[in-house]
C-alpha positions as CSV (number, residue, x, y, z in Angstrom):
1,M,-26.6,6.2,-74.3
2,S,-23.2,6.3,-72.9
3,R,-22.4,9.9,-74.2
4,L,-25.9,11.0,-72.8
5,V,-25.1,9.7,-69.3
6,S,-21.5,11.3,-69.6
7,L,-23.0,14.7,-70.6
8,M,-25.6,14.7,-68.0
9,S,-23.0,13.5,-65.4
10,F,-20.9,16.5,-66.7
11,I,-23.8,19.1,-66.2
12,A,-24.4,17.6,-62.6
13,V,-21.0,18.5,-61.5
14,V,-21.0,21.9,-63.2
15,L,-24.1,22.7,-61.5
16,Y,-23.0,21.3,-58.0
17,A,-19.9,23.2,-58.3
18,A,-21.6,26.7,-59.1
19,A,-23.9,26.0,-56.1
20,G,-20.9,25.4,-54.1
21,L,-19.3,28.6,-55.3
22,Q,-22.4,30.6,-54.8
23,G,-22.7,29.4,-51.2
24,Q,-19.1,30.8,-50.5
25,A,-20.0,34.3,-52.1
26,P,-20.2,37.0,-49.3
27,A,-23.7,37.8,-48.1
28,W,-24.7,41.2,-48.8
29,Q,-26.2,42.8,-45.7
30,S,-26.7,46.4,-45.0
31,A,-26.1,47.9,-41.4
32,D,-28.9,48.6,-38.9
33,E,-29.7,52.2,-37.6
34,A,-27.2,51.7,-35.0
35,G,-24.4,51.0,-37.7
36,Q,-24.0,47.0,-36.9
37,G,-24.2,44.2,-39.2
38,Q,-22.9,45.5,-42.6
39,T,-21.4,42.9,-45.0
40,P,-19.1,43.7,-46.5
41,V,-17.3,47.1,-45.8
42,M,-15.9,48.3,-48.8
43,P,-13.4,50.9,-50.3
44,V,-14.9,54.0,-51.4
45,H,-14.8,53.4,-55.2
46,Q,-16.7,50.3,-54.7
47,E,-19.7,51.9,-52.5
48,P,-22.7,52.0,-54.7
49,H,-23.4,55.6,-54.2
50,H,-19.8,56.5,-55.1
51,R,-19.8,55.5,-58.7
52,Q,-16.3,55.3,-60.1
53,V,-16.3,56.7,-63.6
54,F,-12.7,56.9,-64.4
55,Q,-9.4,55.3,-63.2
56,Y,-5.6,55.7,-64.4
57,G,-3.3,54.0,-62.1
58,P,-3.3,55.8,-58.8
59,L,-6.0,58.3,-59.8
60,R,-9.6,57.8,-59.8
61,I,-12.8,60.1,-60.3
62,I,-15.9,59.3,-58.6
63,D,-19.5,60.6,-58.9
64,L,-21.2,60.9,-55.6
65,Q,-24.8,60.9,-55.5
66,I,-27.2,60.4,-52.5
67,P,-30.9,61.3,-53.1
68,P,-32.8,63.1,-50.3
69,G,-33.8,60.4,-47.6
70,D,-31.2,57.9,-49.0
71,M,-28.1,56.6,-47.0
72,S,-24.7,55.1,-48.5
73,W,-23.2,52.0,-47.3
74,F,-20.2,52.1,-44.9
75,H,-17.2,52.6,-46.8
76,T,-13.3,53.4,-46.2
77,H,-11.5,56.3,-47.4
78,E,-7.6,55.7,-47.3
79,W,-6.4,58.4,-49.6
80,P,-6.7,62.1,-50.3
81,V,-9.6,63.3,-52.2
82,F,-10.6,66.6,-53.8
83,Y,-14.2,67.2,-54.1
84,L,-16.4,69.6,-56.2
85,T,-19.8,69.8,-54.7
86,V,-22.3,70.1,-57.8
87,A,-25.5,69.7,-55.8
88,D,-25.6,70.2,-51.9
89,S,-28.0,69.3,-49.3
90,Q,-28.0,68.7,-45.8
91,T,-26.3,65.5,-44.8
92,R,-25.1,63.7,-41.5
93,T,-22.1,61.3,-41.1
94,Q,-21.7,58.1,-38.9
95,I,-18.1,57.1,-38.4
96,L,-18.2,53.0,-37.9
97,G,-18.5,52.4,-34.2
98,E,-19.5,55.9,-33.1
99,E,-22.6,57.9,-33.1
100,W,-24.2,60.0,-35.7
101,G,-22.4,63.3,-36.1
102,A,-19.3,62.5,-33.9
103,R,-16.9,63.8,-36.6
104,G,-17.8,66.0,-39.3
105,R,-18.2,64.6,-43.0
106,G,-15.2,62.0,-42.5
107,A,-12.7,65.0,-42.3
108,A,-10.0,65.3,-39.8
109,P,-10.6,65.3,-36.2
110,A,-13.2,67.7,-34.9
111,G,-14.2,68.2,-38.7
112,A,-11.3,70.0,-40.3
113,A,-10.8,69.5,-43.8
114,R,-7.3,70.5,-44.3
115,G,-5.9,72.4,-47.3
116,T,-5.0,75.9,-48.7
117,P,-8.3,78.1,-48.8
118,P,-9.2,79.3,-52.4
119,A,-7.3,82.6,-53.1
120,G,-9.5,85.6,-52.9
121,G,-12.3,84.3,-51.1
122,P,-15.0,81.4,-51.6
123,A,-15.2,79.8,-55.1
124,A,-17.6,81.5,-57.5
125,G,-20.9,79.7,-57.7
126,A,-20.8,78.5,-54.0
127,P,-24.2,78.5,-52.2
128,P,-25.2,81.7,-50.7
129,A,-25.5,82.0,-46.9
130,A,-25.3,84.8,-44.6
131,G,-21.7,85.5,-43.9
132,G,-20.6,83.3,-46.8
133,P,-19.9,79.5,-46.8
134,P,-17.2,77.8,-45.0
135,R,-13.9,78.2,-46.8
136,A,-11.8,75.1,-48.0
137,G,-9.2,74.4,-45.1
138,G,-11.8,75.6,-42.4
139,P,-13.9,73.7,-40.4
140,A,-16.7,71.4,-41.8
141,P,-20.0,71.6,-40.4
142,A,-20.4,68.3,-38.1
143,G,-23.0,66.0,-39.8
144,G,-23.0,68.0,-43.1
145,A,-25.0,71.4,-42.7
146,A,-25.6,73.1,-39.3
147,P,-28.5,75.2,-38.2
148,R,-27.6,79.2,-38.1
149,A,-29.6,81.5,-36.1
150,G,-31.5,84.0,-38.1
151,G,-30.6,82.2,-41.3
152,P,-30.5,79.3,-43.5
153,P,-28.0,76.2,-43.0
154,R,-24.8,76.5,-43.8
155,F,-23.4,73.8,-46.2
156,R,-20.1,72.5,-47.5
157,P,-17.8,74.5,-49.4
158,R,-18.3,74.0,-53.2
159,V,-14.6,73.3,-53.8
160,M,-12.4,71.5,-51.2
161,S,-10.2,68.6,-50.1
162,D,-9.7,66.2,-47.4
163,L,-6.3,65.2,-46.9
164,S,-6.9,63.5,-43.4
165,Y,-7.3,60.1,-44.9
166,A,-3.4,60.2,-45.7
167,D,-2.9,60.0,-41.8
168,R,-5.8,57.9,-40.7
169,A,-8.0,55.7,-42.6
170,V,-12.0,56.6,-41.8
171,T,-14.8,54.2,-42.4
172,H,-18.2,56.2,-42.5
173,R,-21.6,56.2,-44.1
174,I,-23.6,59.5,-45.5
175,H,-27.4,60.1,-44.8
176,N,-28.9,62.8,-46.9
177,N,-31.5,64.0,-44.5
178,G,-32.2,67.2,-46.6
179,T,-34.5,67.8,-49.1
180,G,-32.4,67.9,-52.2
181,L,-30.1,65.7,-54.1
182,Y,-26.4,65.8,-52.7
183,R,-23.8,65.4,-55.6
184,A,-20.1,65.7,-55.6
185,I,-17.5,64.8,-58.0
186,G,-14.3,63.2,-56.3
187,V,-10.7,63.2,-57.6
188,I,-8.6,60.4,-55.4
189,N,-4.9,60.7,-55.4
190,E,-3.5,57.2,-54.2
191,T,0.0,58.5,-54.0
192,A,2.2,60.1,-51.3
193,G,1.8,63.2,-53.1
194,G,4.2,65.6,-55.3
195,D,7.0,67.9,-54.6
196,E,5.8,71.2,-53.3
197,A,8.7,73.0,-54.2
198,I,7.8,72.7,-58.0
199,T,6.3,76.1,-59.1
200,E,3.2,76.8,-60.8
201,E,5.1,77.8,-64.0
202,A,7.2,74.7,-64.0
203,A,4.1,72.5,-63.6
204,G,2.4,74.3,-66.8
205,F,0.0,76.7,-65.2
206,S,0.0,80.5,-65.3
207,G,-1.4,82.5,-62.5
208,K,-1.9,81.5,-59.1
209,P,-3.9,78.5,-58.0
210,E,-7.4,78.6,-56.1
211,M,-6.2,75.6,-53.9
212,S,-2.8,74.1,-53.4
213,N,-1.5,71.5,-51.2
214,R,0.8,68.4,-51.6
215,W,-2.1,66.3,-53.4
216,F,-4.0,68.6,-55.4
217,R,-3.3,72.0,-56.9
218,V,-6.6,73.4,-58.6
219,Y,-6.9,76.3,-60.9
220,R,-10.0,78.0,-62.4
221,V,-10.2,78.8,-65.8
222,V,-13.0,81.7,-66.9
223,L,-13.9,81.7,-70.6
224,A,-16.5,84.2,-72.2
225,P,-18.3,83.0,-75.0
226,G,-16.2,81.9,-78.1
227,E,-13.0,82.4,-75.9
228,K,-10.2,79.8,-75.8
229,A,-7.4,79.4,-73.5
230,P,-4.0,78.8,-75.0
231,A,-2.9,75.3,-75.7
232,H,-0.5,74.1,-73.1
233,Q,0.4,70.8,-71.2
234,H,1.4,69.9,-67.5
235,K,4.0,67.7,-65.6
236,A,1.3,65.9,-63.8
237,P,-2.0,64.5,-64.8
238,V,-5.0,66.9,-64.6
239,V,-8.7,66.5,-64.4
240,V,-10.8,69.2,-65.9
241,L,-14.1,69.7,-64.1
242,Q,-17.0,72.1,-65.2
243,D,-18.1,74.3,-62.4
244,S,-20.8,76.3,-64.2
245,S,-23.5,76.3,-66.7
246,G,-22.5,76.8,-70.3
247,K,-20.9,74.7,-73.1
248,G,-17.6,73.9,-74.0
249,I,-14.8,71.4,-75.2
250,A,-11.5,70.3,-74.0
251,S,-9.4,68.8,-76.8
252,G,-6.1,67.1,-77.0
253,P,-5.2,63.4,-77.6
254,M,-9.3,63.1,-76.7
255,T,-11.8,65.6,-76.9
256,F,-14.3,66.1,-73.9
257,E,-17.6,67.9,-74.2
258,F,-18.9,70.2,-71.2
259,N,-22.5,70.8,-70.9
260,E,-23.3,70.8,-67.3
261,P,-21.7,71.3,-63.9
262,G,-19.9,68.0,-62.9
263,Q,-18.7,66.9,-66.3
264,W,-15.2,66.0,-66.5
265,G,-12.3,65.4,-68.7
266,F,-8.8,64.0,-68.2
267,F,-5.3,64.6,-69.8
268,D,-2.2,62.9,-68.8
269,A,1.0,64.6,-67.9
270,G,2.8,66.0,-71.1
271,A,-0.5,65.9,-73.0
272,R,-1.1,69.0,-75.0
273,H,-4.5,70.4,-74.9
274,E,-6.8,73.5,-75.0
275,M,-10.3,74.7,-73.8
276,T,-12.9,76.3,-75.6
277,N,-16.1,77.9,-74.6
278,T,-18.6,77.1,-77.4
279,G,-21.6,78.6,-76.0
280,T,-23.5,81.8,-75.2
281,E,-22.4,82.4,-71.6
282,R,-19.6,82.5,-69.3
283,L,-17.7,79.2,-68.8
284,E,-16.1,78.1,-65.7
285,L,-13.8,75.1,-65.8
286,L,-11.3,73.5,-63.0
287,E,-8.0,72.2,-63.9
288,V,-7.2,69.9,-61.1
289,E,-3.5,68.6,-60.9
290,V,-3.1,65.4,-59.3
291,R,0.3,65.8,-58.0
292,R,2.8,62.7,-57.6
293,R,6.7,62.4,-57.7
């Protein structure tokens, strides 16, 4: 009998403690239309629409997906990020404490997304628009897409980087007020960046980058059906992103399959790897060098 009483007393204590801990847990509350009342405000990689799919030290890969009519929670950016837009839609952005569209898509003041433009013009596969899409490094449309006289809305560049977060953290939320899915793969570099004096050849790349700045250097690899890129390695970690339809593999210490735009692979600094087009159509991959000292 005494054992039973002791067991019941123990269970009661455990349940009481659990109830107390539950009462101390933060209450989750979304913001109202004016942007007030959200609890908690989280870093970008913890926001439910920005699903973190990989982390290796100060490198993170996030898969941002916002269905039409949906809205992210307020989240904070503190580090530079590279984006590959996989599916675009009209969006609007609200900075915490400001009106909707006061700044463009969480970029630099007045909506400037800074970085070196792609060499040779807009990235292949960019959404068509009269006069071409805005180029990486140029102004981003405030609040996402902006209506254009006599033409369709102008959406984001397919390939771009936002470096302004290194100078000033931004807390914002994104509303997809378009008719399609908005999806982008983001690569976050939580370092002070790399040495810009290191040449492409010294970093393990051939040719000129499509985009280059202190935090990211991006190279496009185009492979015909059955073609294989020579095996190589880099002095910094690289994220491999698929930027076209088609099928392929990237093989090294690990093997990654590519079957649709937005799929990714990762190779650490010094990891020898090669990429092969295993499909029947042209394959475009991006090697994103995540630069650090």
